[in-house]
C-alpha positions as CSV (number, residue, x, y, z in Angstrom):
1,X,149.3,14.6,82.7
2,X,145.6,13.9,82.9
3,X,144.2,17.3,83.4
4,X,140.7,16.4,84.7
5,X,139.5,19.4,86.7
6,X,136.1,19.4,88.3
7,X,133.4,20.7,86.0
8,X,133.3,24.1,87.7
9,X,135.0,26.1,90.4
10,X,133.1,28.1,93.0
11,X,135.3,31.2,92.5
12,X,138.0,32.5,90.2
13,X,141.7,32.1,91.2
14,X,142.6,35.5,92.4
15,X,145.4,37.0,90.3
16,X,147.2,40.3,90.3
17,X,150.6,42.1,90.7
18,X,150.2,44.0,94.0
19,X,149.6,41.3,96.6
20,X,147.3,38.5,97.7
21,X,146.0,37.4,101.1
22,X,144.0,34.2,101.6
23,X,142.7,32.9,104.9
24,X,139.9,31.0,106.7
25,X,137.9,34.3,107.3
26,X,137.2,37.1,104.9
27,X,137.8,39.8,107.5
28,X,141.3,38.5,108.1
29,X,142.0,38.3,104.4
30,X,140.8,41.9,103.8
31,X,142.7,43.1,106.9
32,X,145.9,41.8,105.4
33,X,145.3,43.4,102.0
34,X,144.4,46.6,103.8
35,X,147.8,46.6,105.5
36,X,149.5,46.0,102.1
37,X,147.6,48.9,100.7
38,X,148.9,51.2,103.5
39,X,152.5,50.3,102.6
40,X,153.1,47.3,104.8
41,X,154.7,44.1,103.6
42,X,153.6,40.5,103.9
43,X,154.9,40.2,107.5
44,X,153.0,43.3,108.7
45,X,149.9,42.1,106.9
46,X,150.1,38.6,108.3
47,X,150.5,39.9,111.9
48,X,147.4,42.1,111.6
49,X,145.4,39.3,110.1
50,X,146.6,36.8,112.7
51,X,145.4,39.1,115.5
52,X,142.0,39.7,113.8
53,X,141.5,35.9,113.5
54,X,141.5,35.7,117.3
55,X,138.4,37.9,117.3
56,X,136.8,36.7,114.0
57,X,137.1,33.0,114.8
58,X,137.1,32.7,118.6
59,X,136.1,29.0,118.3
60,X,139.1,28.4,116.1
61,X,142.0,30.2,117.8
62,X,142.8,32.7,120.5
63,X,145.5,34.8,122.0
64,X,146.4,32.0,124.4
65,X,147.1,29.5,121.6
66,X,149.9,28.5,119.3
67,X,151.1,29.7,115.9
68,X,153.7,27.8,113.8
69,X,154.7,30.1,110.9
70,X,156.8,29.5,107.8
71,X,158.2,32.6,106.1
72,X,160.1,33.3,102.9
73,X,162.0,36.6,103.1
74,X,162.6,38.1,99.7
75,X,166.1,37.3,98.4
76,X,166.9,34.7,101.1
77,X,167.9,31.2,99.8
78,X,165.6,29.2,102.0
79,X,162.4,29.7,104.1
80,X,162.5,29.8,107.9
81,X,160.3,28.4,110.6
82,X,159.1,30.5,113.4
83,X,158.2,28.2,116.3
84,X,155.2,29.5,118.0
85,X,154.5,26.2,119.7
86,X,155.1,26.6,123.4
87,X,156.4,23.7,125.6
88,X,154.9,22.1,128.7
89,X,155.3,24.1,131.9
90,X,157.5,22.9,134.7
91,X,154.7,21.5,136.8
92,X,153.1,19.5,134.0
93,X,154.7,16.2,134.6
94,X,153.5,12.6,134.0
95,X,153.6,12.1,137.7
96,X,151.3,15.2,138.3
97,X,148.7,13.8,135.9
98,X,148.9,10.4,137.4
99,X,148.4,11.9,140.8
100,X,145.1,13.3,139.4
101,X,144.1,9.7,138.5
102,X,144.4,10.4,134.8
103,X,145.7,8.1,132.0
104,X,145.8,10.9,129.4
105,X,145.8,14.7,129.4
106,X,142.3,16.1,129.4
107,X,141.1,18.0,126.3
108,X,139.8,20.9,128.2
109,X,140.5,23.0,131.3
110,X,143.5,24.5,133.0
111,X,145.7,21.4,133.3
112,X,146.4,21.0,129.5
113,X,147.8,24.5,128.5
114,X,151.3,24.8,127.2
115,X,153.1,28.1,127.4
116,X,151.1,30.2,124.9
117,X,153.3,30.8,121.9
118,X,151.2,32.7,119.3
119,X,151.8,36.3,120.3
120,X,155.5,36.0,120.7
121,X,155.8,34.2,117.3
122,X,153.9,36.9,115.5
123,X,155.8,39.6,117.3
124,X,159.2,38.1,116.5
125,X,158.2,38.0,112.8
126,X,157.0,41.6,112.9
127,X,160.1,42.8,114.7
128,X,162.6,41.3,112.4
129,X,160.8,41.4,109.0
130,X,157.9,43.9,109.2
131,X,158.0,47.6,108.7
132,X,155.1,49.0,110.7
133,X,154.7,49.7,114.4
134,X,152.9,47.4,116.8
135,X,150.1,49.9,117.4
136,X,149.4,50.2,113.7
137,X,149.1,46.4,113.0
138,X,147.1,45.7,116.2
139,X,144.6,48.5,115.5
140,X,142.2,46.4,113.4
141,X,142.0,43.6,116.0
142,X,141.5,46.2,118.8
143,X,138.7,47.8,116.8
144,X,136.9,44.5,116.2
145,X,137.2,43.4,119.8
146,X,136.1,46.8,121.1
147,X,133.4,47.8,118.7
148,X,132.2,44.4,117.7
149,X,132.8,41.6,115.2
150,X,130.2,39.5,113.4
151,X,130.2,36.1,115.0
152,X,130.3,33.2,112.5
153,X,127.7,30.5,112.4
154,X,130.3,27.8,113.5
155,X,131.1,29.9,116.6
156,X,127.4,30.1,117.5
157,X,126.9,26.4,117.1
158,X,129.9,25.8,119.4
159,X,128.6,28.2,122.0
160,X,125.2,26.4,121.9
161,X,126.8,23.1,122.4
162,X,128.8,24.3,125.5
163,X,126.2,26.7,126.8
164,X,125.4,24.8,129.9
165,X,129.0,24.3,130.7
166,X,129.8,28.0,130.3
167,X,126.8,29.1,132.3
168,X,127.4,26.7,135.2
169,X,131.2,26.4,135.3
170,X,133.0,29.1,133.3
171,X,131.3,32.4,134.1
172,X,134.1,34.5,132.7
173,X,133.6,32.8,129.3
174,X,129.8,33.2,129.6
175,X,130.2,36.9,130.1
176,X,131.6,37.2,126.6
177,X,129.9,34.5,124.6
178,X,126.5,34.3,126.3
179,X,125.4,38.0,126.3
180,X,122.2,38.3,128.3
181,X,122.5,34.6,129.1
182,X,121.9,33.3,125.6
183,X,124.1,32.6,122.6
184,X,124.3,35.4,120.0
185,X,122.7,35.1,116.6
186,X,124.9,34.2,113.6
187,X,126.3,37.4,112.2
188,X,125.5,39.5,115.3
189,X,128.2,41.7,116.6
190,X,129.9,40.3,119.7
191,X,132.4,42.3,121.7
192,X,135.4,41.4,123.9
193,X,136.4,44.7,125.6
194,X,138.8,43.1,128.0
195,X,140.8,41.5,125.1
196,X,140.8,44.9,123.5
197,X,142.2,46.4,126.7
198,X,144.9,43.7,126.9
199,X,146.1,44.6,123.4
200,X,145.9,48.4,124.1
201,X,147.9,47.9,127.3
202,X,150.6,46.0,125.2
203,X,150.7,49.0,122.8
204,X,151.0,51.5,125.7
205,X,153.8,49.5,127.2
206,X,155.5,49.3,123.8
207,X,155.2,53.0,123.2
208,X,156.6,53.8,126.6
209,X,159.9,52.2,125.4
210,X,160.5,55.1,123.1
211,X,160.1,55.9,119.4
212,X,162.2,53.0,118.0
213,X,160.0,50.4,116.4
214,X,162.1,47.4,117.4
215,X,162.4,48.5,121.0
216,X,158.6,48.9,121.1
217,X,158.0,45.4,119.9
218,X,160.6,44.0,122.4
219,X,158.9,45.9,125.2
220,X,155.5,44.3,124.2
221,X,157.1,40.9,124.2
222,X,158.5,41.5,127.7
223,X,155.1,42.7,128.9
224,X,153.6,39.5,127.6
225,X,156.2,37.0,128.9
226,X,157.4,38.8,132.1
227,X,154.9,41.5,132.8
228,X,151.1,41.9,133.3
229,X,150.1,39.0,131.0
230,X,152.3,36.4,132.6
231,X,151.2,37.7,136.1
232,X,147.5,37.3,135.3
233,X,148.0,33.9,133.8
234,X,149.9,32.7,136.8
235,X,147.3,34.1,139.2
236,X,144.4,32.5,137.4
237,X,146.0,29.1,136.9
238,X,147.2,29.0,140.5
239,X,144.1,30.3,142.4
240,X,141.1,29.6,140.2
241,X,140.4,25.8,139.8
242,X,137.8,25.3,137.0
243,X,135.7,22.4,135.7
244,X,137.5,20.4,133.0
245,X,137.3,17.2,130.9
246,X,137.8,15.1,134.1
247,X,134.4,16.3,135.4
248,X,136.2,18.0,138.3
249,X,137.6,21.4,139.2
250,X,141.3,21.5,138.7
251,X,143.9,24.4,138.9
252,X,146.5,24.8,136.2
253,X,150.2,24.2,136.1
254,X,151.3,27.2,134.0
255,X,153.3,29.8,136.0
256,X,154.9,33.2,135.4
257,X,158.3,31.6,135.5
258,X,157.4,29.3,132.7
259,X,156.3,32.3,130.6
260,X,159.5,34.2,131.4
261,X,161.7,31.3,130.4
262,X,160.4,30.8,126.8
263,X,160.5,32.9,123.6
264,X,159.6,32.0,120.0
265,X,162.6,31.1,117.9
266,X,163.8,30.5,114.3
267,X,164.5,27.0,113.0
268,X,165.5,25.6,109.6
269,X,162.6,23.8,107.9
270,X,162.7,20.2,106.6
271,X,162.0,19.6,102.9
272,X,161.8,17.1,100.1
273,X,161.8,17.4,96.3
274,X,158.7,16.3,94.4
275,X,158.4,16.6,90.6
276,X,160.2,19.9,90.1
277,X,159.0,21.3,93.4
278,X,160.6,21.5,96.9
279,X,158.1,21.4,99.8
280,X,159.1,22.9,103.1
281,X,157.6,22.0,106.5
282,X,158.2,22.5,110.2
283,X,160.2,19.9,112.0
284,X,159.1,16.7,113.7
285,X,157.6,18.6,116.7
286,X,154.8,19.0,114.2
287,X,153.2,16.4,112.0
288,X,154.6,18.3,108.9
289,X,157.2,15.7,107.9
290,X,154.4,13.2,107.4
291,X,153.4,15.2,104.3
292,X,157.0,14.9,103.0
293,X,157.0,11.2,103.7
294,X,153.8,10.7,101.8
295,X,155.1,12.6,98.8
296,X,158.3,10.4,98.9
297,X,156.1,7.3,98.7
298,X,153.8,8.7,96.0
299,X,156.7,9.8,93.8
300,X,157.1,6.1,92.8
301,X,153.6,6.0,91.3
302,X,152.4,7.6,88.1
303,X,149.9,9.9,89.9
304,X,149.3,11.9,86.7
305,X,147.9,8.9,85.0
306,X,145.3,8.4,87.7
307,X,141.9,10.1,87.6
308,X,142.1,12.8,90.3
309,X,138.5,12.0,91.3
310,X,138.8,8.3,90.9
311,X,139.0,5.2,93.0
312,X,142.7,4.3,92.3
313,X,143.8,7.8,93.2
314,X,141.9,7.9,96.5
315,X,143.1,4.4,97.4
316,X,146.8,5.0,96.6
317,X,147.0,8.3,98.4
318,X,145.2,7.0,101.4
319,X,147.4,3.9,101.8
320,X,150.5,6.2,101.5
321,X,149.1,8.5,104.2
322,X,148.4,5.6,106.5
323,X,152.1,4.5,106.3
324,X,153.4,8.0,106.8
325,X,151.2,8.7,109.8
326,X,152.1,5.4,111.4
327,X,155.7,6.7,111.3
328,X,154.5,10.0,112.7
329,X,153.1,8.3,115.8
330,X,156.0,5.9,116.2
331,X,158.9,8.4,115.7
332,X,158.0,12.1,115.8
333,X,158.6,14.3,118.9
334,X,160.5,17.4,120.0
335,X,164.0,16.9,118.5
336,X,165.5,18.8,121.4
337,X,164.4,15.9,123.6
338,X,164.3,12.8,121.4
339,X,166.4,11.6,118.5
340,X,164.0,11.6,115.6
341,X,165.5,9.6,112.7
342,X,164.3,12.1,110.2
343,X,167.0,11.7,107.6
344,X,166.2,8.0,107.4
345,X,162.4,8.6,107.3
346,X,162.8,11.0,104.4
347,X,165.3,8.9,102.5
348,X,164.6,7.5,99.0
349,X,165.5,3.9,99.9
350,X,163.3,4.0,103.0
351,X,160.4,5.3,100.9
352,X,161.0,2.5,98.4
353,X,160.8,-0.2,101.0
354,X,157.6,1.3,102.5
355,X,156.1,1.8,99.0
356,X,156.2,-1.9,98.4
357,X,153.6,-2.3,101.2
358,X,151.0,-0.5,99.1
359,X,148.8,-3.1,97.4
360,X,145.5,-3.1,95.7
361,X,143.6,-3.8,98.9
362,X,143.3,-1.5,101.9
363,X,145.5,-2.7,104.8
364,X,143.8,-2.8,108.2
365,X,147.2,-3.0,110.0
366,X,149.0,-0.2,111.7
367,X,152.5,-0.3,110.0
368,X,155.3,2.0,111.1
369,X,158.6,1.2,109.6
370,X,161.4,-0.5,111.5
371,X,164.4,1.6,112.3
372,X,166.8,0.0,114.8
373,X,167.4,1.9,118.0
374,X,164.5,4.3,117.4
375,X,160.7,4.4,117.6
376,X,157.9,3.5,120.0
377,X,155.5,0.6,120.0
378,X,152.0,2.3,119.6
379,X,149.2,0.3,121.3
380,X,147.0,0.3,118.2
381,X,144.5,-2.2,119.6
382,X,143.9,0.1,122.5
383,X,143.4,3.1,120.2
384,X,140.9,1.1,118.2
385,X,139.0,0.1,121.4
386,X,138.6,3.8,122.4
387,X,135.7,5.9,121.3
388,X,135.2,9.6,121.7
389,X,133.6,10.3,125.0
390,X,130.0,11.6,124.9
391,X,128.9,15.0,126.0
392,X,129.8,18.6,125.2
393,X,133.1,18.6,127.0
394,X,134.4,15.8,124.8
395,X,132.8,16.9,121.6
396,X,133.5,20.6,121.6
397,X,136.4,21.0,124.0
398,X,138.2,17.8,124.3
399,X,139.9,17.5,120.9
400,X,139.7,19.3,117.6
401,X,136.4,18.4,115.9
402,X,136.5,18.8,112.2
403,X,134.3,18.1,109.2
404,X,133.0,14.7,110.4
405,X,131.5,16.1,113.5
406,X,130.2,19.3,112.0
407,X,129.6,20.6,108.6
408,X,129.9,24.0,110.2
409,X,133.4,23.4,111.3
410,X,132.3,24.0,114.9
411,X,135.8,23.9,116.3
412,X,139.1,23.7,114.6
413,X,142.0,26.0,113.6
414,X,142.8,28.9,111.3
415,X,145.1,29.4,108.5
416,X,146.4,32.4,106.5
417,X,148.7,33.0,103.6
418,X,150.1,36.3,102.3
419,X,152.2,37.1,99.2
420,X,153.4,40.6,98.5
421,X,155.0,42.3,95.5
422,X,158.4,42.2,97.1
423,X,158.7,38.4,97.1
424,X,157.8,37.8,100.7
425,X,155.6,34.9,101.6
426,X,154.0,33.9,104.9
427,X,152.1,30.7,105.8
428,X,150.7,30.4,109.3
429,X,148.4,28.0,111.1
430,X,147.3,29.6,114.4
431,X,145.2,27.5,116.7
432,X,144.4,26.8,120.3
433,X,142.9,29.0,123.0
434,X,139.4,28.2,121.6
435,X,136.5,29.7,123.5
436,X,135.6,26.1,124.5
437,X,139.1,24.9,125.4
438,X,139.5,26.6,128.8
439,X,137.9,29.4,130.8
440,X,138.5,33.0,129.8
441,X,141.0,34.7,132.1
442,X,138.8,37.7,133.2
443,X,141.6,40.2,133.4
444,X,142.9,39.4,129.9
445,X,139.9,38.4,127.9
446,X,141.3,35.2,126.4
447,X,141.4,31.5,127.1
448,X,144.5,29.3,127.2
449,X,145.1,26.5,124.7
450,X,145.0,22.8,125.6
451,X,147.7,21.5,123.3
452,X,149.2,19.2,126.0
453,X,146.4,16.8,125.3
454,X,148.6,15.7,122.4
455,X,151.4,14.6,124.7
456,X,151.5,11.0,125.9
457,X,151.7,10.0,129.6
458,X,154.1,7.2,128.6
459,X,157.8,8.3,129.1
460,X,158.9,5.9,126.3
461,X,156.8,7.8,123.7
462,X,158.7,10.2,121.5
463,X,155.9,12.7,122.1
464,X,155.8,12.0,125.9
465,X,154.9,14.8,128.3
466,X,157.9,16.4,129.9
467,X,158.5,20.0,131.2
468,X,160.1,22.1,128.5
469,X,159.1,19.7,125.8
470,X,156.9,20.7,122.9
471,X,153.9,18.4,122.3
472,X,153.9,17.0,118.8
473,X,151.4,19.3,117.3
474,X,149.1,18.8,114.2
475,X,149.6,22.4,113.2
476,X,151.5,22.4,109.9
477,X,151.9,25.4,107.6
478,X,153.6,24.8,104.2
479,X,155.8,26.6,101.7
480,X,156.9,25.4,98.3
481,X,159.5,26.3,95.7
482,X,159.1,25.5,92.0
483,X,162.1,25.2,89.7
484,X,164.3,26.5,92.6
485,X,162.3,29.7,93.2
486,X,159.8,30.6,96.0
487,X,156.4,29.6,94.7
488,X,153.6,29.0,97.2
489,X,152.4,29.4,100.8
490,X,149.5,27.1,101.7
491,X,147.8,25.2,104.5
492,X,144.5,24.4,106.2
493,X,143.0,23.8,109.6
494,X,141.8,20.3,110.4
495,X,143.9,18.6,113.1
496,X,145.1,15.2,111.8
497,X,143.6,16.0,108.4
498,X,145.7,19.1,107.8
499,X,148.5,17.3,105.9
500,X,146.0,15.0,104.3
501,X,144.1,17.9,102.7
502,X,147.4,19.6,101.7
503,X,148.7,16.4,100.0
504,X,145.5,16.0,98.0
505,X,145.6,19.6,96.9
506,X,149.3,19.4,95.9
507,X,148.9,16.3,93.9
508,X,145.9,17.7,91.9
509,X,147.8,20.9,91.4
510,X,151.2,19.5,90.5
511,X,150.4,16.2,88.9
512,X,147.0,16.9,87.3
513,X,147.5,20.6,86.4
514,X,144.5,22.0,88.3
515,X,144.6,25.6,89.3
516,X,144.8,26.3,93.0
517,X,141.1,27.0,93.2
518,X,140.2,23.9,91.2
519,X,142.4,21.8,93.5
520,X,140.8,23.3,96.6
521,X,137.2,23.0,95.3
522,X,137.6,19.4,94.1
523,X,135.9,16.7,96.3
524,X,138.2,15.6,99.2
525,X,138.4,13.0,101.9
526,X,140.4,12.0,104.9
527,X,141.6,8.9,106.7
528,X,141.0,8.1,110.4
529,X,143.0,4.9,110.4
530,X,145.7,6.0,112.8
531,X,145.3,7.2,116.5
532,X,143.8,10.7,116.8
533,X,146.3,13.3,118.1
534,X,143.5,14.6,120.4
535,X,141.8,13.2,123.5
536,X,140.8,10.4,123.7
537,X,143.3,9.2,121.1
538,X,141.0,6.8,119.2
539,X,141.5,5.1,115.8
540,X,139.1,3.6,113.3
541,X,140.8,1.0,111.0
542,X,140.5,1.7,107.3
543,X,138.0,4.5,107.9
544,X,137.7,7.1,105.1
545,X,135.4,10.0,105.3
546,X,134.5,11.2,101.8
547,X,132.6,14.2,100.5
548,X,129.3,13.2,98.9
549,X,130.3,14.7,95.5
550,X,132.4,11.6,94.7
551,X,130.7,9.3,92.2
552,X,128.9,6.3,93.6
553,X,131.1,3.8,91.7
554,X,134.2,5.4,93.2
555,X,132.8,5.0,96.7
556,X,131.6,1.4,96.1
557,X,135.0,0.5,94.5
558,X,136.8,1.7,97.6
559,X,134.5,-0.3,99.8
560,X,135.3,-3.4,97.6
561,X,139.0,-2.8,98.3
562,X,138.3,-2.9,102.0
563,X,138.0,0.7,103.0
564,X,135.4,1.6,105.6
565,X,133.8,4.5,103.8
566,X,131.6,7.1,105.5
567,X,130.0,9.6,103.2
568,X,129.8,13.1,104.6
569,X,128.4,16.3,103.3
570,X,129.1,17.4,99.7
571,X,131.3,20.3,101.0
572,X,132.6,19.2,104.3
573,X,136.3,18.4,104.0
574,X,139.1,20.9,104.6
575,X,139.5,24.7,104.7
576,X,142.5,25.1,102.4
577,X,144.0,28.4,101.3
578,X,147.1,29.3,99.2
579,X,149.0,32.3,97.9
580,X,152.0,32.5,95.7
581,X,153.7,33.5,92.4
582,X,153.8,32.5,88.8
583,X,157.1,32.9,86.8
584,X,155.8,36.0,85.0
585,X,155.4,37.9,88.3
586,X,151.7,37.3,88.7
587,X,150.6,36.9,92.3
588,X,147.8,34.4,92.8
589,X,145.7,33.0,95.5
590,X,142.7,30.8,96.3
591,X,140.6,29.9,99.3
592,X,138.1,27.2,100.4
593,X,134.4,27.9,99.8
594,X,133.4,25.3,102.4
595,X,131.6,26.9,105.3
596,X,131.2,30.1,103.3
597,X,133.9,31.9,105.4
598,X,137.3,31.6,103.8
599,X,138.3,34.0,101.0
600,X,141.3,35.1,99.0
601,X,141.6,38.8,98.1
602,X,144.2,40.6,96.1
603,X,144.8,42.9,93.1
């Protein structure tokens, strides 16, 4: 093992015995720890933090978005997935988008929302595994929405970028995010009283169901999916056409009957063993198995012998990622609608055949594996010919801009991890419903997500648009076991880069012996070789975006191998966090310093 950590870390790895919370925003992390202090468990804490993130990072997630969650319940033999990714509504068909003259689903507006899945996923977890009442764990988020929350710099930059659009086309959004007609100052308190009232009404309807905690949570879920929330979403989508990424005003497809017909659910995770660890991910309706495929490829290399900041390490990992992501695009989709050959994709012999494709030079080809009777022929040439559309609608609403577009992480996703003293772990990646994704529903105080932009308008695609079908999301929380015992919850925002950042952290932690904080702080990079999951689905062959802290010889060596290297900011890649356990009972955590927003807390 070549333990070659970076020369310093920005922060200590948090260690204690009571509990740890780590997330992309310090207020959410501290909210989670506060719930633990008041006697709640990891599930209570994660719910409270998840709701707070909707206020603290409104450009990163919202109540109308999605939330895949991985949980480890103390004493259970395996983690479980809670699917908070809603499917396409009944009216969102390929034919309906073709009738609008569209070749792909827009990245903004009212035509692209799925059934919002975040609230029901959080509520299902709270009902079955938490200990506190809904009103108790919603109180922090209500307080911030009602009395004010400091708005982060990234949110302000996002608001500035879409200011004209909000002012001219989305007045309900402008009412919240352009107080007095201008963007707020970074750190200023902003308020969303209507969102607070939505949550308070959910609590009132919950408490009207009686004193039983479970009955209260079920009543709130019903009020969301079949009551006033569903009714307002229906009314707004049906009767209020709004400007979107097409440059026109369009109404939405989402209806109350769609909301009533869906609930969050439990699923078994998929997993793979890697050097004494077992890594668990959501199924192929997410991109999560791509991380597992990448690990299967890399297990055939002596990763520990490679300098974790060196040219050979970056090249080898990148080429493995490119192969795994090619399979993602060719094979992954909602397994309830398409036969994903996951067992074959994760098999050792398949990985061995694919591993042989990794040479010393960067490959400019798009190379999914060949599995008879399965897969889809991705038009890679067309993806390479596309370029992101210009203008604020494309840059800050249509897609999921990450580090390359903005050192401030102007628009992205959230992540949170919680580990408690009882042995419970939560890893969640809430996203969607960004302030720039679609107009705020005035009666509710939140916007809908636009996750349908990830569905293809080609019926042959495994991730094709179809009513009831989940779009193949990039959201991908993670859990790991070590030596057969629950070990770590981790993840990051970042769209297509999420599993890339997680792979890099895992390798440096497992193979190179870095602490969690060292592995998070170390210089990172990502590939853009494969088609983006977001509108307009472009690809840049052999493109690597690297942090400027890599040594010049490493960058030049990668260019000599054929990589198209772009050097970004010194601290511009990823927003990782992690929380877990050491064998002696120590609880530990770490969080990304990039953007000066994420923190781990604990004692």
